[in-house]
C-alpha positions as CSV (number, residue, x, y, z in Angstrom):
1,X,2.8,-1.1,-15.1
2,X,5.9,0.5,-13.6
3,X,6.5,1.5,-10.0
4,X,4.9,5.0,-10.3
5,X,1.9,3.6,-12.1
6,X,1.5,1.1,-9.3
7,X,1.5,3.9,-6.7
8,X,-1.2,5.7,-8.7
9,X,-3.1,2.4,-8.9
10,X,-2.9,1.9,-5.1
11,X,-4.0,5.5,-4.5
12,X,-7.1,5.0,-6.8
13,X,-7.9,1.8,-4.9
14,X,-7.9,3.6,-1.6
15,X,-10.0,6.4,-3.1
16,X,-12.5,3.9,-4.2
17,X,-12.5,2.5,-0.6
18,X,-13.6,5.9,0.6
19,X,-10.3,7.5,1.5
20,X,-8.9,10.9,0.4
21,X,-5.5,10.2,-1.1
22,X,-2.4,12.1,-1.9
23,X,0.5,10.6,-3.9
24,X,3.8,12.0,-2.5
25,X,6.7,13.2,-4.6
26,X,8.8,10.4,-6.1
27,X,12.2,11.2,-4.5
28,X,12.4,12.3,-0.9
29,X,9.1,10.9,0.0
30,X,10.5,9.4,3.3
31,X,9.2,6.0,2.5
32,X,5.6,6.9,2.0
33,X,4.2,6.8,-1.6
34,X,0.5,7.5,-0.8
35,X,-1.2,9.1,2.2
36,X,-4.8,7.9,2.7
37,X,-7.1,9.7,5.1
38,X,-10.6,8.8,6.3
39,X,-12.5,9.6,9.5
40,X,-9.5,10.9,11.3
41,X,-7.3,7.9,10.4
42,X,-4.1,8.8,8.5
43,X,-2.3,5.9,6.8
44,X,1.1,6.0,5.1
45,X,1.4,3.5,2.2
46,X,4.4,2.3,0.4
47,X,3.6,0.6,-2.9
48,X,6.2,-1.9,-4.0
49,X,6.0,-3.4,-7.5
50,X,8.7,-6.0,-7.2
51,X,9.7,-9.1,-9.1
52,X,11.2,-10.5,-5.8
53,X,10.0,-10.7,-2.3
54,X,9.9,-7.3,-0.6
55,X,12.7,-6.9,2.0
56,X,12.7,-5.5,5.5
57,X,14.0,-2.2,4.2
58,X,10.5,-1.3,3.0
59,X,9.0,-1.8,6.5
60,X,11.8,0.4,8.0
61,X,11.1,3.1,5.5
62,X,7.4,3.2,6.3
63,X,8.2,3.4,10.0
64,X,10.3,6.5,9.3
65,X,7.6,7.9,7.1
66,X,4.9,7.5,9.8
67,X,7.0,9.7,12.1
68,X,7.9,12.2,9.4
69,X,4.3,12.7,8.2
70,X,2.8,12.3,11.7
71,X,0.6,9.4,10.6
72,X,-1.4,6.9,12.6
73,X,-0.5,3.7,10.7
74,X,1.7,2.4,8.0
75,X,1.0,-0.1,5.2
76,X,3.3,-1.8,2.6
77,X,1.5,-3.3,-0.3
78,X,3.0,-5.3,-3.2
79,X,2.3,-7.4,-6.2
80,X,4.6,-10.0,-4.6
81,X,5.3,-11.3,-1.1
82,X,7.5,-10.4,1.8
83,X,10.7,-11.8,3.3
84,X,10.5,-13.4,6.7
85,X,12.5,-10.4,8.1
86,X,9.9,-7.9,6.7
87,X,7.1,-10.0,8.2
88,X,8.7,-10.1,11.6
89,X,9.4,-6.4,11.8
90,X,5.9,-5.5,10.6
91,X,4.4,-7.7,13.4
92,X,6.3,-5.8,16.0
93,X,5.4,-2.3,14.7
94,X,2.4,-0.4,13.5
95,X,2.8,-1.5,9.9
96,X,0.4,-3.7,8.0
97,X,1.5,-5.9,5.0
98,X,-0.7,-6.4,2.1
99,X,0.9,-9.1,-0.1
100,X,-0.4,-10.0,-3.5
101,X,-3.2,-12.3,-2.2
102,X,-4.6,-9.6,0.1
103,X,-4.3,-7.0,-2.6
104,X,-6.3,-9.2,-5.0
105,X,-8.9,-9.8,-2.2
106,X,-9.3,-6.0,-1.7
107,X,-9.6,-5.5,-5.5
108,X,-12.4,-8.1,-5.6
109,X,-14.1,-6.4,-2.6
110,X,-14.0,-3.0,-4.2
111,X,-14.5,-3.8,-7.8
112,X,-16.2,-7.2,-7.8
113,X,-15.3,-10.1,-10.0
114,X,-13.3,-8.5,-12.8
115,X,-13.8,-11.6,-15.0
116,X,-17.5,-11.0,-15.2
117,X,-17.2,-7.3,-15.7
118,X,-18.4,-7.4,-19.4
119,X,-21.4,-9.6,-18.4
120,X,-22.8,-6.8,-16.1
121,X,-23.1,-4.2,-18.9
């Protein structure tokens, strides 16, 4: 799965969580890859498929994207973890961080236990 596929994957997850989603254009997206809307709440999401920890720059980009798109909240999600600097900045702003463990938890909540999927048919 490449970065663009990861963005689509995250958009689908939020759709399945009851949000209406829009994937923004790849370049010039102002740090927001997916916009998720539900019940008047508008969330800007940056999806980072990284082999290393996600740096503070991702949080800064989402902060800029929140202002540009006039959103209520920001979220950075990743298949990895975050640097301490990214964690600290997110705590002091309106940005949530979903690292790999939280992402896996959300997947289980939405789709159930994937290992037992074939047993349910």
